[in-house]
C-alpha angles and dihedrals in degrees: 000000000000119000117259110259120231135174121211112202111203147153114228095228098044111109091213091050090051089052092050093046090049090052089053092047096052099035094116123193123352118247089243141346092272090059095058111124130195107207120196116194120220122191116226108197101214090178088056091047097247086142091062098055120116092245094051097044095042102036108023114026124350089201089060092229137129146265107048128167115207134180137157084239092064125082089221138353117282105237104175122079094222091050089051089054093049092047092052091044089060089060097033106040094183087074090070109014115205092237090062101026099115094049094042094049091048091049092046091052091050092047092051093051089071114107098238093184088069089053094047101045130050110230091244091052103038096059097049091043091052091049091049091050091049090050092050091050090051091050091050091049089055091054132079102284134144121269092245090054092048090052091049093048092050090051091049089054089054095051 
């Protein structure tokens, strides 16, 4: 049986992306042959606005965030780092061994409650960057774009 194919969309300097990539790197052996996953990593340059493209917002993550785990085997992309970890742990049980499951899940929940944006952006940079992004989204909305892209851009402005 062929391994299940996944794509992990990430940005190299995103703390959440680093966590997801680390999980992939240390996943160990699958629980069985049907759980084997081939994971291709795909860089999303959020500084270059890759996360605001029509394809990304409409087909990958409507929030325009990273990381995201996609696969034809999934009903929808997994867009939360903790959910990516839990999904992989189902296939790779060494990630969260049963003997330590309660403690590890509690610690993972606590870790993922941290506001990583505040750790990644200086206050004097985050605000202006957000305003610039909002302005760029507004400019794109005023252009000749598809209805699905307009809807996705409006949603991105909300989130």
